[in-house]
Backbone and ligand atoms as CSV (ligand in chain L), in Angstrom:
chain,resi,resn,atom,element,x,y,z
A,1,UNK,N,N,-72.097,-53.512,93.799
A,1,UNK,CA,C,-71.066,-52.534,93.418
A,1,UNK,C,C,-71.237,-51.258,94.226
A,2,UNK,N,N,-70.150,-50.695,94.612
A,2,UNK,CA,C,-70.170,-49.569,95.536
A,2,UNK,C,C,-69.436,-48.381,94.906
A,3,UNK,N,N,-70.162,-47.295,94.739
A,3,UNK,CA,C,-69.626,-46.137,94.021
A,3,UNK,C,C,-68.378,-45.573,94.692
A,4,UNK,N,N,-68.345,-45.635,95.997
A,4,UNK,CA,C,-67.188,-45.110,96.710
A,4,UNK,C,C,-65.926,-45.908,96.388
A,5,UNK,N,N,-66.102,-47.226,96.287
A,5,UNK,CA,C,-64.952,-48.059,95.963
A,5,UNK,C,C,-64.483,-47.864,94.533
A,6,UNK,N,N,-65.453,-47.615,93.627
A,6,UNK,CA,C,-65.111,-47.505,92.211
A,6,UNK,C,C,-64.000,-46.499,91.963
A,7,UNK,N,N,-64.073,-45.374,92.647
A,7,UNK,CA,C,-63.105,-44.322,92.389
A,7,UNK,C,C,-61.708,-44.729,92.861
A,8,UNK,N,N,-61.643,-45.742,93.707
A,8,UNK,CA,C,-60.344,-46.190,94.209
A,8,UNK,C,C,-59.823,-47.411,93.465
A,9,UNK,N,N,-60.623,-47.871,92.494
A,9,UNK,CA,C,-60.224,-49.069,91.763
A,9,UNK,C,C,-58.993,-48.806,90.913
A,10,UNK,N,N,-58.120,-49.791,90.862
A,10,UNK,CA,C,-56.998,-49.782,89.919
A,10,UNK,C,C,-57.214,-50.908,88.923
A,11,UNK,N,N,-56.760,-50.686,87.719
A,11,UNK,CA,C,-56.955,-51.712,86.697
A,11,UNK,C,C,-56.233,-52.995,87.091
A,12,UNK,N,N,-56.984,-54.053,87.099
A,12,UNK,CA,C,-56.454,-55.401,87.356
A,12,UNK,C,C,-57.295,-56.379,86.543
A,13,UNK,N,N,-56.891,-57.623,86.572
A,13,UNK,CA,C,-57.617,-58.650,85.823
A,13,UNK,C,C,-59.084,-58.698,86.245
A,14,UNK,N,N,-59.926,-59.017,85.294
A,14,UNK,CA,C,-61.357,-59.249,85.513
A,14,UNK,C,C,-62.147,-57.972,85.778
A,15,UNK,N,N,-61.549,-56.822,85.529
A,15,UNK,CA,C,-62.319,-55.583,85.551
A,15,UNK,C,C,-62.711,-55.228,84.123
A,16,UNK,N,N,-63.921,-54.676,83.977
A,16,UNK,CA,C,-64.315,-54.124,82.686
A,16,UNK,C,C,-63.747,-52.709,82.596
A,17,UNK,N,N,-62.891,-52.509,81.611
A,17,UNK,CA,C,-62.226,-51.222,81.420
A,17,UNK,C,C,-62.928,-50.477,80.290
A,18,UNK,N,N,-63.301,-49.227,80.547
A,18,UNK,CA,C,-63.781,-48.333,79.485
A,18,UNK,C,C,-62.665,-47.342,79.219
A,19,UNK,N,N,-62.193,-47.323,77.975
A,19,UNK,CA,C,-60.964,-46.597,77.668
A,19,UNK,C,C,-61.127,-45.718,76.428
A,20,UNK,N,N,-60.826,-44.445,76.591
A,20,UNK,CA,C,-60.652,-43.572,75.426
A,20,UNK,C,C,-59.211,-43.693,74.980
A,21,UNK,N,N,-59.000,-43.757,73.678
A,21,UNK,CA,C,-57.616,-43.880,73.229
A,21,UNK,C,C,-57.411,-43.206,71.881
A,22,UNK,N,N,-56.189,-42.803,71.679
A,22,UNK,CA,C,-55.728,-42.353,70.366
A,22,UNK,C,C,-54.454,-43.123,70.074
A,23,UNK,N,N,-54.349,-43.655,68.872
A,23,UNK,CA,C,-53.153,-44.412,68.489
A,23,UNK,C,C,-52.404,-43.674,67.395
A,24,UNK,N,N,-51.149,-43.371,67.691
A,24,UNK,CA,C,-50.284,-42.724,66.703
A,24,UNK,C,C,-49.187,-43.681,66.271
A,25,UNK,N,N,-48.938,-43.704,64.968
A,25,UNK,CA,C,-47.822,-44.475,64.417
A,25,UNK,C,C,-47.080,-43.567,63.448
A,26,UNK,N,N,-45.785,-43.504,63.586
A,26,UNK,CA,C,-44.962,-42.625,62.746
A,26,UNK,C,C,-45.496,-41.190,62.743
A,27,UNK,N,N,-45.978,-40.755,63.892
A,27,UNK,CA,C,-46.410,-39.368,64.037
A,27,UNK,C,C,-47.814,-39.065,63.558
A,28,UNK,N,N,-48.483,-40.043,62.973
A,28,UNK,CA,C,-49.837,-39.797,62.468
A,28,UNK,C,C,-50.864,-40.585,63.282
A,29,UNK,N,N,-52.007,-39.959,63.532
A,29,UNK,CA,C,-53.095,-40.664,64.220
A,29,UNK,C,C,-53.702,-41.667,63.248
A,30,UNK,N,N,-53.678,-42.938,63.606
A,30,UNK,CA,C,-54.242,-43.950,62.699
A,30,UNK,C,C,-55.499,-44.593,63.259
A,31,UNK,N,N,-55.765,-44.373,64.550
A,31,UNK,CA,C,-56.969,-44.963,65.131
A,31,UNK,C,C,-57.290,-44.216,66.418
A,32,UNK,N,N,-58.585,-44.127,66.716
A,32,UNK,CA,C,-58.987,-43.525,67.987
A,32,UNK,C,C,-60.390,-43.989,68.311
A,33,UNK,N,N,-60.725,-43.954,69.617
A,33,UNK,CA,C,-62.089,-44.285,69.992
A,33,UNK,C,C,-62.984,-43.118,69.580
A,34,UNK,N,N,-64.207,-43.446,69.253
A,34,UNK,CA,C,-65.164,-42.408,68.871
A,34,UNK,C,C,-65.423,-41.507,70.063
A,35,UNK,N,N,-65.664,-40.260,69.760
A,35,UNK,CA,C,-65.951,-39.306,70.820
A,35,UNK,C,C,-67.129,-39.798,71.672
A,36,UNK,N,N,-66.900,-39.914,72.981
A,36,UNK,CA,C,-67.967,-40.348,73.881
A,36,UNK,C,C,-68.252,-41.841,73.831
A,37,UNK,N,N,-67.491,-42.572,73.051
A,37,UNK,CA,C,-67.698,-44.024,72.971
A,37,UNK,C,C,-66.392,-44.765,73.211
A,38,UNK,N,N,-65.986,-44.833,74.483
A,38,UNK,CA,C,-64.754,-45.561,74.785
A,38,UNK,C,C,-64.882,-47.037,74.428
A,39,UNK,N,N,-63.752,-47.668,74.130
A,39,UNK,CA,C,-63.791,-49.120,73.950
A,39,UNK,C,C,-63.937,-49.760,75.324
A,40,UNK,N,N,-64.547,-50.929,75.354
A,40,UNK,CA,C,-64.735,-51.659,76.607
A,40,UNK,C,C,-64.234,-53.082,76.440
A,41,UNK,N,N,-63.501,-53.541,77.423
A,41,UNK,CA,C,-62.983,-54.909,77.358
A,41,UNK,C,C,-62.701,-55.390,78.770
A,42,UNK,N,N,-62.591,-56.698,78.919
A,42,UNK,CA,C,-62.250,-57.276,80.219
A,42,UNK,C,C,-60.732,-57.392,80.300
A,43,UNK,N,N,-60.158,-56.734,81.282
A,43,UNK,CA,C,-58.705,-56.753,81.453
A,43,UNK,C,C,-58.205,-58.159,81.735
A,44,UNK,N,N,-57.063,-58.505,81.117
A,44,UNK,CA,C,-56.416,-59.775,81.411
A,44,UNK,C,C,-56.825,-60.903,80.489
A,45,UNK,N,N,-57.649,-60.610,79.494
A,45,UNK,CA,C,-58.115,-61.670,78.595
A,45,UNK,C,C,-57.561,-61.538,77.176
A,46,UNK,N,N,-56.619,-60.621,77.017
A,46,UNK,CA,C,-55.990,-60.512,75.703
A,46,UNK,C,C,-56.860,-59.897,74.634
A,47,UNK,N,N,-57.817,-59.080,75.023
A,47,UNK,CA,C,-58.684,-58.441,74.028
A,47,UNK,C,C,-58.022,-57.251,73.352
A,48,UNK,N,N,-57.029,-56.688,74.013
A,48,UNK,CA,C,-56.257,-55.607,73.393
A,48,UNK,C,C,-54.820,-56.091,73.253
A,49,UNK,N,N,-54.020,-55.387,72.470
A,49,UNK,CA,C,-52.660,-55.870,72.216
A,49,UNK,C,C,-51.875,-55.971,73.534
A,50,UNK,N,N,-50.941,-56.934,73.592
A,50,UNK,CA,C,-50.282,-57.272,74.860
A,50,UNK,C,C,-49.640,-56.089,75.581
A,51,UNK,N,N,-48.908,-55.264,74.850
A,51,UNK,CA,C,-48.210,-54.154,75.499
A,51,UNK,C,C,-49.161,-53.128,76.085
A,52,UNK,N,N,-50.273,-52.915,75.419
A,52,UNK,CA,C,-51.271,-51.974,75.938
A,52,UNK,C,C,-51.878,-52.536,77.214
A,53,UNK,N,N,-52.300,-53.778,77.162
A,53,UNK,CA,C,-52.911,-54.395,78.341
A,53,UNK,C,C,-51.938,-54.361,79.528
A,54,UNK,N,N,-50.694,-54.693,79.277
A,54,UNK,CA,C,-49.711,-54.746,80.355
A,54,UNK,C,C,-49.519,-53.389,81.012
A,55,UNK,N,N,-49.477,-52.333,80.178
A,55,UNK,CA,C,-49.180,-51.009,80.726
A,55,UNK,C,C,-50.393,-50.342,81.379
A,56,UNK,N,N,-51.572,-50.943,81.201
A,56,UNK,CA,C,-52.770,-50.362,81.816
A,56,UNK,C,C,-52.912,-50.737,83.293
A,57,UNK,N,N,-52.238,-51.825,83.696
A,57,UNK,CA,C,-52.401,-52.286,85.081
A,57,UNK,C,C,-52.124,-51.151,86.060
A,58,UNK,N,N,-52.999,-51.006,87.032
A,58,UNK,CA,C,-52.791,-50.031,88.099
A,58,UNK,C,C,-53.396,-48.673,87.844
A,59,UNK,N,N,-53.802,-48.397,86.605
A,59,UNK,CA,C,-54.387,-47.076,86.326
A,59,UNK,C,C,-55.758,-46.952,86.985
A,60,UNK,N,N,-56.138,-45.709,87.265
A,60,UNK,CA,C,-57.392,-45.448,87.961
A,60,UNK,C,C,-58.352,-44.658,87.067
A,61,UNK,N,N,-59.600,-44.592,87.483
A,61,UNK,CA,C,-60.604,-43.852,86.714
A,61,UNK,C,C,-60.197,-42.378,86.612
A,62,UNK,N,N,-60.256,-41.856,85.398
A,62,UNK,CA,C,-59.925,-40.454,85.165
A,62,UNK,C,C,-58.458,-40.230,84.822
A,63,UNK,N,N,-57.646,-41.265,85.010
A,63,UNK,CA,C,-56.209,-41.127,84.758
A,63,UNK,C,C,-55.903,-41.200,83.254
A,64,UNK,N,N,-55.012,-40.331,82.807
A,64,UNK,CA,C,-54.556,-40.345,81.416
A,64,UNK,C,C,-53.072,-40.680,81.382
A,65,UNK,N,N,-52.650,-41.313,80.305
A,65,UNK,CA,C,-51.231,-41.651,80.173
A,65,UNK,C,C,-50.839,-41.717,78.707
A,66,UNK,N,N,-49.573,-41.455,78.460
A,66,UNK,CA,C,-48.985,-41.706,77.148
A,66,UNK,C,C,-48.222,-43.026,77.262
A,67,UNK,N,N,-48.592,-43.982,76.432
A,67,UNK,CA,C,-47.977,-45.304,76.509
A,67,UNK,C,C,-47.222,-45.594,75.215
A,68,UNK,N,N,-45.984,-45.983,75.352
A,68,UNK,CA,C,-45.166,-46.325,74.186
A,68,UNK,C,C,-45.011,-47.839,74.153
A,69,UNK,N,N,-45.514,-48.442,73.080
A,69,UNK,CA,C,-45.510,-49.902,72.972
A,69,UNK,C,C,-44.511,-50.317,71.892
A,70,UNK,N,N,-43.482,-51.066,72.287
A,70,UNK,CA,C,-42.518,-51.529,71.279
A,70,UNK,C,C,-43.167,-52.563,70.353
A,71,UNK,N,N,-42.635,-52.698,69.124
A,71,UNK,CA,C,-43.238,-53.612,68.140
A,71,UNK,C,C,-43.490,-55.027,68.682
A,72,UNK,N,N,-42.528,-55.540,69.457
A,72,UNK,CA,C,-42.661,-56.922,69.935
A,72,UNK,C,C,-43.899,-57.109,70.804
A,73,UNK,N,N,-44.353,-56.013,71.462
A,73,UNK,CA,C,-45.549,-56.109,72.296
A,73,UNK,C,C,-46.760,-55.492,71.602
A,74,UNK,N,N,-46.545,-55.121,70.339
A,74,UNK,CA,C,-47.640,-54.571,69.550
A,74,UNK,C,C,-48.053,-55.573,68.492
A,75,UNK,N,N,-47.750,-55.228,67.239
A,75,UNK,CA,C,-48.140,-56.117,66.143
A,75,UNK,C,C,-46.977,-56.983,65.665
A,76,UNK,N,N,-45.955,-57.068,66.487
A,76,UNK,CA,C,-44.853,-57.969,66.186
A,76,UNK,C,C,-43.745,-57.284,65.406
A,77,UNK,N,N,-42.598,-57.930,65.403
A,77,UNK,CA,C,-41.487,-57.430,64.612
A,77,UNK,C,C,-41.674,-57.922,63.181
A,78,UNK,N,N,-40.978,-57.293,62.265
A,78,UNK,CA,C,-41.078,-57.707,60.862
A,78,UNK,C,C,-40.390,-59.062,60.688
A,79,UNK,N,N,-41.123,-59.998,60.131
A,79,UNK,CA,C,-40.579,-61.331,59.863
A,79,UNK,C,C,-40.044,-61.362,58.432
A,80,UNK,N,N,-38.719,-61.496,58.322
A,80,UNK,CA,C,-38.086,-61.472,56.994
A,80,UNK,C,C,-38.510,-62.657,56.121
A,81,UNK,N,N,-39.094,-63.656,56.747
A,81,UNK,CA,C,-39.535,-64.828,55.972
A,81,UNK,C,C,-40.984,-64.721,55.513
A,82,UNK,N,N,-41.664,-63.672,55.961
A,82,UNK,CA,C,-43.092,-63.552,55.639
A,82,UNK,C,C,-43.319,-62.815,54.320
A,83,UNK,N,N,-42.570,-63.218,53.321
A,83,UNK,CA,C,-42.705,-62.646,51.982
A,83,UNK,C,C,-42.792,-63.802,50.991
A,84,UNK,N,N,-43.448,-63.570,49.888
A,84,UNK,CA,C,-43.504,-64.611,48.862
A,84,UNK,C,C,-43.547,-63.960,47.488
A,85,UNK,N,N,-42.871,-64.574,46.541
A,85,UNK,CA,C,-42.913,-64.110,45.153
A,85,UNK,C,C,-43.890,-64.970,44.367
A,86,UNK,N,N,-44.862,-64.313,43.752
A,86,UNK,CA,C,-45.848,-65.019,42.933
A,86,UNK,C,C,-45.571,-64.643,41.476
A,87,UNK,N,N,-45.401,-65.651,40.608
A,87,UNK,CA,C,-45.216,-65.314,39.192
A,87,UNK,C,C,-46.398,-64.481,38.692
A,88,UNK,N,N,-46.090,-63.477,37.897
A,88,UNK,CA,C,-47.164,-62.591,37.438
A,88,UNK,C,C,-48.260,-63.357,36.715
A,89,UNK,N,N,-47.876,-64.411,36.023
A,89,UNK,CA,C,-48.870,-65.190,35.274
A,89,UNK,C,C,-49.866,-65.885,36.203
A,90,UNK,N,N,-49.457,-66.102,37.468
A,90,UNK,CA,C,-50.354,-66.778,38.420
A,90,UNK,C,C,-51.103,-65.795,39.317
A,91,UNK,N,N,-50.819,-64.521,39.127
A,91,UNK,CA,C,-51.446,-63.534,40.006
A,91,UNK,C,C,-52.901,-63.348,39.595
A,92,UNK,N,N,-53.832,-63.391,40.571
A,92,UNK,CA,C,-55.258,-63.281,40.232
A,92,UNK,C,C,-55.545,-62.010,39.432
A,93,UNK,N,N,-56.269,-62.160,38.337
A,93,UNK,CA,C,-56.480,-61.026,37.442
A,93,UNK,C,C,-57.468,-60.002,37.996
A,94,UNK,N,N,-58.231,-60.389,39.008
A,94,UNK,CA,C,-59.237,-59.458,39.549
A,94,UNK,C,C,-58.664,-58.544,40.633
A,95,UNK,N,N,-57.391,-58.693,40.928
A,95,UNK,CA,C,-56.775,-57.827,41.953
A,95,UNK,C,C,-55.887,-56.799,41.265
A,96,UNK,N,N,-56.088,-55.511,41.597
A,96,UNK,CA,C,-55.273,-54.478,40.962
A,96,UNK,C,C,-53.790,-54.662,41.267
A,97,UNK,N,N,-53.004,-54.592,40.242
A,97,UNK,CA,C,-51.569,-54.817,40.391
A,97,UNK,C,C,-50.876,-53.494,40.705
A,98,UNK,N,N,-51.005,-53.091,41.975
A,98,UNK,CA,C,-50.419,-51.818,42.404
A,98,UNK,C,C,-49.764,-52.005,43.764
A,99,UNK,N,N,-48.719,-51.258,43.982
A,99,UNK,CA,C,-48.023,-51.321,45.264
A,99,UNK,C,C,-48.966,-50.958,46.401
A,100,UNK,N,N,-48.868,-51.711,47.500
A,100,UNK,CA,C,-49.645,-51.391,48.686
A,100,UNK,C,C,-51.034,-51.970,48.713
A,101,UNK,N,N,-51.472,-52.552,47.602
A,101,UNK,CA,C,-52.815,-53.137,47.574
A,101,UNK,C,C,-52.881,-54.329,48.537
A,102,UNK,N,N,-53.943,-54.360,49.353
A,102,UNK,CA,C,-54.127,-55.451,50.310
A,102,UNK,C,C,-54.974,-56.548,49.679
A,103,UNK,N,N,-54.599,-57.771,49.938
A,103,UNK,CA,C,-55.375,-58.886,49.411
A,103,UNK,C,C,-55.392,-60.040,50.403
A,104,UNK,N,N,-56.307,-60.951,50.162
A,104,UNK,CA,C,-56.400,-62.127,51.017
A,104,UNK,C,C,-56.196,-63.369,50.171
A,105,UNK,N,N,-55.415,-64.278,50.704
A,105,UNK,CA,C,-55.161,-65.542,50.021
A,105,UNK,C,C,-55.489,-66.672,50.980
A,106,UNK,N,N,-55.720,-67.849,50.419
A,106,UNK,CA,C,-55.893,-69.021,51.272
A,106,UNK,C,C,-54.687,-69.935,51.127
A,107,UNK,N,N,-54.212,-70.426,52.285
A,107,UNK,CA,C,-53.108,-71.373,52.208
A,107,UNK,C,C,-53.671,-72.781,51.980
A,108,UNK,N,N,-52.787,-73.779,51.960
A,108,UNK,CA,C,-53.219,-75.156,51.662
A,108,UNK,C,C,-54.264,-75.669,52.647
A,109,UNK,N,N,-54.208,-75.147,53.873
A,109,UNK,CA,C,-55.168,-75.610,54.880
A,109,UNK,C,C,-56.465,-74.799,54.873
A,110,UNK,N,N,-56.546,-73.866,53.923
A,110,UNK,CA,C,-57.770,-73.073,53.814
A,110,UNK,C,C,-57.796,-71.855,54.706
A,111,UNK,N,N,-56.696,-71.595,55.399
A,111,UNK,CA,C,-56.670,-70.428,56.266
A,111,UNK,C,C,-56.427,-69.150,55.469
A,112,UNK,N,N,-57.136,-68.096,55.871
A,112,UNK,CA,C,-57.021,-66.822,55.168
A,112,UNK,C,C,-55.750,-66.100,55.610
A,113,UNK,N,N,-54.983,-65.674,54.636
A,113,UNK,CA,C,-53.763,-64.913,54.905
A,113,UNK,C,C,-53.915,-63.517,54.311
A,114,UNK,N,N,-53.587,-62.510,55.092
A,114,UNK,CA,C,-53.616,-61.141,54.596
A,114,UNK,C,C,-52.234,-60.764,54.083
A,115,UNK,N,N,-52.221,-60.103,52.959
A,115,UNK,CA,C,-50.940,-59.701,52.384
A,115,UNK,C,C,-51.086,-58.337,51.716
A,116,UNK,N,N,-49.972,-57.676,51.516
A,116,UNK,CA,C,-49.971,-56.459,50.704
A,116,UNK,C,C,-48.910,-56.622,49.613
A,117,UNK,N,N,-49.156,-55.949,48.497
A,117,UNK,CA,C,-48.204,-56.010,47.388
A,117,UNK,C,C,-47.026,-55.106,47.728
A,118,UNK,N,N,-45.851,-55.741,47.804
A,118,UNK,CA,C,-44.655,-55.050,48.274
A,118,UNK,C,C,-43.812,-54.548,47.099
A,119,UNK,N,N,-43.824,-55.309,46.023
A,119,UNK,CA,C,-42.944,-55.026,44.898
A,119,UNK,C,C,-43.501,-55.717,43.654
A,120,UNK,N,N,-43.351,-55.062,42.521
A,120,UNK,CA,C,-43.799,-55.671,41.260
A,120,UNK,C,C,-42.646,-55.568,40.272
A,121,UNK,N,N,-42.261,-56.690,39.708
A,121,UNK,CA,C,-41.265,-56.600,38.636
A,121,UNK,C,C,-41.761,-57.375,37.414
A,122,UNK,N,N,-40.919,-57.509,36.433
A,122,UNK,CA,C,-41.349,-58.107,35.158
A,122,UNK,C,C,-41.905,-59.516,35.330
A,123,UNK,N,N,-41.271,-60.274,36.218
A,123,UNK,CA,C,-41.663,-61.683,36.325
A,123,UNK,C,C,-42.619,-61.969,37.476
A,124,UNK,N,N,-42.461,-61.213,38.558
A,124,UNK,CA,C,-43.148,-61.647,39.777
A,124,UNK,C,C,-43.738,-60.482,40.569
A,125,UNK,N,N,-44.658,-60.856,41.427
A,125,UNK,CA,C,-45.241,-59.922,42.394
A,125,UNK,C,C,-44.771,-60.375,43.769
A,126,UNK,N,N,-44.150,-59.457,44.498
A,126,UNK,CA,C,-43.669,-59.819,45.840
A,126,UNK,C,C,-44.726,-59.414,46.860
A,127,UNK,N,N,-45.178,-60.405,47.630
A,127,UNK,CA,C,-46.200,-60.154,48.642
A,127,UNK,C,C,-45.582,-60.125,50.028
A,128,UNK,N,N,-46.107,-59.236,50.848
A,128,UNK,CA,C,-45.667,-59.112,52.229
A,128,UNK,C,C,-46.800,-59.595,53.133
A,129,UNK,N,N,-46.532,-60.635,53.899
A,129,UNK,CA,C,-47.557,-61.200,54.774
A,129,UNK,C,C,-47.471,-60.671,56.206
A,130,UNK,N,N,-46.548,-59.765,56.459
A,130,UNK,CA,C,-46.486,-59.159,57.792
A,130,UNK,C,C,-47.707,-58.268,58.016
A,131,UNK,N,N,-48.111,-58.147,59.269
A,131,UNK,CA,C,-49.160,-57.173,59.599
A,131,UNK,C,C,-48.669,-55.778,59.201
A,132,UNK,N,N,-49.573,-54.935,58.667
A,132,UNK,CA,C,-49.130,-53.598,58.246
A,132,UNK,C,C,-48.455,-52.802,59.375
A,133,UNK,N,N,-48.765,-53.125,60.628
A,133,UNK,CA,C,-48.155,-52.401,61.747
A,133,UNK,C,C,-46.995,-53.184,62.379
A,134,UNK,N,N,-46.605,-54.284,61.762
A,134,UNK,CA,C,-45.432,-55.012,62.267
A,134,UNK,C,C,-44.223,-54.098,62.198
A,135,UNK,N,N,-43.400,-54.145,63.230
A,135,UNK,CA,C,-42.185,-53.349,63.261
A,135,UNK,C,C,-42.406,-51.915,63.686
A,136,UNK,N,N,-43.645,-51.548,63.939
A,136,UNK,CA,C,-43.944,-50.153,64.296
A,136,UNK,C,C,-44.065,-49.994,65.811
A,137,UNK,N,N,-43.547,-48.877,66.282
A,137,UNK,CA,C,-43.768,-48.485,67.664
A,137,UNK,C,C,-45.146,-47.834,67.742
A,138,UNK,N,N,-45.931,-48.224,68.718
A,138,UNK,CA,C,-47.287,-47.706,68.861
A,138,UNK,C,C,-47.318,-46.697,70.011
A,139,UNK,N,N,-47.833,-45.516,69.720
A,139,UNK,CA,C,-47.937,-44.486,70.759
A,139,UNK,C,C,-49.415,-44.301,71.085
A,140,UNK,N,N,-49.808,-44.771,72.250
A,140,UNK,CA,C,-51.190,-44.630,72.689
A,140,UNK,C,C,-51.314,-43.481,73.682
A,141,UNK,N,N,-52.313,-42.644,73.496
A,141,UNK,CA,C,-52.736,-41.742,74.551
A,141,UNK,C,C,-54.049,-42.315,75.062
A,142,UNK,N,N,-54.084,-42.673,76.330
A,142,UNK,CA,C,-55.279,-43.331,76.864
A,142,UNK,C,C,-55.829,-42.555,78.056
A,143,UNK,N,N,-57.142,-42.691,78.244
A,143,UNK,CA,C,-57.776,-42.177,79.451
A,143,UNK,C,C,-58.771,-43.216,79.939
A,144,UNK,N,N,-58.656,-43.562,81.216
A,144,UNK,CA,C,-59.581,-44.533,81.796
A,144,UNK,C,C,-60.882,-43.811,82.139
A,145,UNK,N,N,-61.948,-44.191,81.445
A,145,UNK,CA,C,-63.235,-43.525,81.623
A,145,UNK,C,C,-64.026,-44.181,82.745
A,146,UNK,N,N,-63.944,-45.497,82.825
A,146,UNK,CA,C,-64.712,-46.203,83.845
A,146,UNK,C,C,-64.078,-47.564,84.116
A,147,UNK,N,N,-64.316,-48.043,85.329
A,147,UNK,CA,C,-63.889,-49.386,85.716
A,147,UNK,C,C,-65.006,-50.016,86.523
A,148,UNK,N,N,-65.244,-51.273,86.292
A,148,UNK,CA,C,-66.183,-52.008,87.153
A,148,UNK,C,C,-65.818,-53.485,87.118
A,149,UNK,N,N,-66.304,-54.229,88.108
A,149,UNK,CA,C,-66.102,-55.669,88.112
A,149,UNK,C,C,-66.869,-56.287,86.944
A,150,UNK,N,N,-66.268,-57.235,86.274
A,150,UNK,CA,C,-67.010,-57.996,85.272
A,150,UNK,C,C,-68.002,-58.889,86.001
A,151,UNK,N,N,-69.187,-59.064,85.417
A,151,UNK,CA,C,-70.169,-59.971,86.023
A,151,UNK,C,C,-69.731,-61.410,85.756
A,152,UNK,N,N,-70.309,-62.325,86.487
A,152,UNK,CA,C,-69.995,-63.742,86.271
A,152,UNK,C,C,-70.324,-64.140,84.836
A,153,UNK,N,N,-71.461,-63.618,84.345
A,153,UNK,CA,C,-71.870,-63.954,82.983
A,153,UNK,C,C,-70.858,-63.437,81.959
A,154,UNK,N,N,-70.370,-62.222,82.190
A,154,UNK,CA,C,-69.349,-61.667,81.292
A,154,UNK,C,C,-68.076,-62.503,81.332
A,155,UNK,N,N,-67.706,-62.947,82.537
A,155,UNK,CA,C,-66.515,-63.790,82.646
A,155,UNK,C,C,-66.736,-65.109,81.908
A,156,UNK,N,N,-67.932,-65.667,82.046
A,156,UNK,CA,C,-68.237,-66.935,81.361
A,156,UNK,C,C,-68.181,-66.771,79.848
A,157,UNK,N,N,-68.714,-65.626,79.381
A,157,UNK,CA,C,-68.758,-65.396,77.929
A,157,UNK,C,C,-67.424,-64.879,77.389
A,158,UNK,N,N,-66.625,-64.282,78.254
A,158,UNK,CA,C,-65.351,-63.740,77.796
A,158,UNK,C,C,-65.466,-62.421,77.056
A,159,UNK,N,N,-66.574,-61.688,77.288
A,159,UNK,CA,C,-66.696,-60.364,76.679
A,159,UNK,C,C,-67.652,-59.497,77.495
A,160,UNK,N,N,-67.627,-58.216,77.164
A,160,UNK,CA,C,-68.413,-57.234,77.914
A,160,UNK,C,C,-69.854,-57.229,77.410
A,161,UNK,N,N,-70.778,-57.150,78.344
A,161,UNK,CA,C,-72.194,-56.958,77.983
A,161,UNK,C,C,-72.566,-55.503,78.223
A,162,UNK,N,N,-73.421,-54.987,77.346
A,162,UNK,CA,C,-73.874,-53.617,77.484
A,162,UNK,C,C,-75.300,-53.611,78.007
A,163,UNK,N,N,-75.659,-52.578,78.764
A,163,UNK,CA,C,-77.006,-52.530,79.349
A,163,UNK,C,C,-78.109,-52.733,78.304
A,164,UNK,N,N,-77.900,-52.214,77.100
A,164,UNK,CA,C,-78.897,-52.336,76.038
A,164,UNK,C,C,-79.127,-53.791,75.631
A,165,UNK,N,N,-78.125,-54.622,75.890
A,165,UNK,CA,C,-78.205,-56.013,75.437
A,165,UNK,C,C,-78.771,-56.928,76.517
A,166,UNK,N,N,-79.215,-56.330,77.614
A,166,UNK,CA,C,-79.519,-57.084,78.823
A,166,UNK,C,C,-80.396,-58.317,78.597
A,167,UNK,N,N,-81.413,-58.162,77.748
A,167,UNK,CA,C,-82.330,-59.293,77.588
A,167,UNK,C,C,-81.933,-60.208,76.430
A,168,UNK,N,N,-80.768,-59.953,75.890
A,168,UNK,CA,C,-80.295,-60.832,74.816
A,168,UNK,C,C,-79.301,-61.831,75.395
A,169,UNK,N,N,-79.413,-63.050,74.949
A,169,UNK,CA,C,-78.473,-64.058,75.411
A,169,UNK,C,C,-77.388,-64.243,74.365
A,170,UNK,N,N,-76.427,-63.341,74.393
A,170,UNK,CA,C,-75.333,-63.430,73.436
A,170,UNK,C,C,-74.543,-64.711,73.669
A,171,UNK,N,N,-74.238,-65.394,72.623
A,171,UNK,CA,C,-73.322,-66.510,72.795
A,171,UNK,C,C,-71.914,-66.118,72.342
A,172,UNK,N,N,-71.821,-64.894,71.859
A,172,UNK,CA,C,-70.513,-64.404,71.493
A,172,UNK,C,C,-70.115,-64.717,70.072
A,173,UNK,N,N,-70.828,-65.639,69.437
A,173,UNK,CA,C,-70.421,-66.078,68.116
A,173,UNK,C,C,-70.614,-64.992,67.049
A,174,UNK,N,N,-71.691,-64.231,67.218
A,174,UNK,CA,C,-72.001,-63.267,66.172
A,174,UNK,C,C,-71.479,-61.873,66.495
A,175,UNK,N,N,-70.942,-61.730,67.697
A,175,UNK,CA,C,-70.513,-60.399,68.087
A,175,UNK,C,C,-69.190,-60.040,67.434
A,176,UNK,N,N,-69.158,-58.879,66.872
A,176,UNK,CA,C,-67.915,-58.372,66.305
A,176,UNK,C,C,-67.147,-57.636,67.394
A,177,UNK,N,N,-65.864,-57.689,67.286
A,177,UNK,CA,C,-65.063,-56.866,68.202
A,177,UNK,C,C,-65.301,-55.402,67.896
A,178,UNK,N,N,-65.259,-54.592,68.931
A,178,UNK,CA,C,-65.525,-53.172,68.724
A,178,UNK,C,C,-64.245,-52.442,68.364
L,1,ZN,ZN,ZN,-72.093,-62.620,76.169
């Protein structure tokens, strides 16, 4: 790796991107990278939402941008079919019956589904299975902190390795997304 080249790098596939970001939805900051701790990911592997990844191409180290991501390239549009009415008598008694409460259910195949309570009436509880950010425009303020080539090992594993982890042989199974 050559320091002189690094400063001329533009974001492209297979580069490790270190990114500071702030995410605003409906005018409020809902997520941001920790101060001094940019997120790191390999560009082109779908580790960040599609619209963000797409709009990062070509950016250089030190560059900042305001990126507007439409719902379809963010957390999706609202699916009018992703709702279900559960009779109140069948609603689990250990879950608080309040609007906006998030819960997890299992479908017939055992897959976990996330839902929020959308409406409560005398007979039924209406659940919304859309992602809470579905239908929302995402406003990212990003700054590219660093760029480097992903190592062969990182490409093989499909994730970024940190210098501190050097002597660990991550298989990726136990690693949580940052
Ligand atoms: Zn690994």
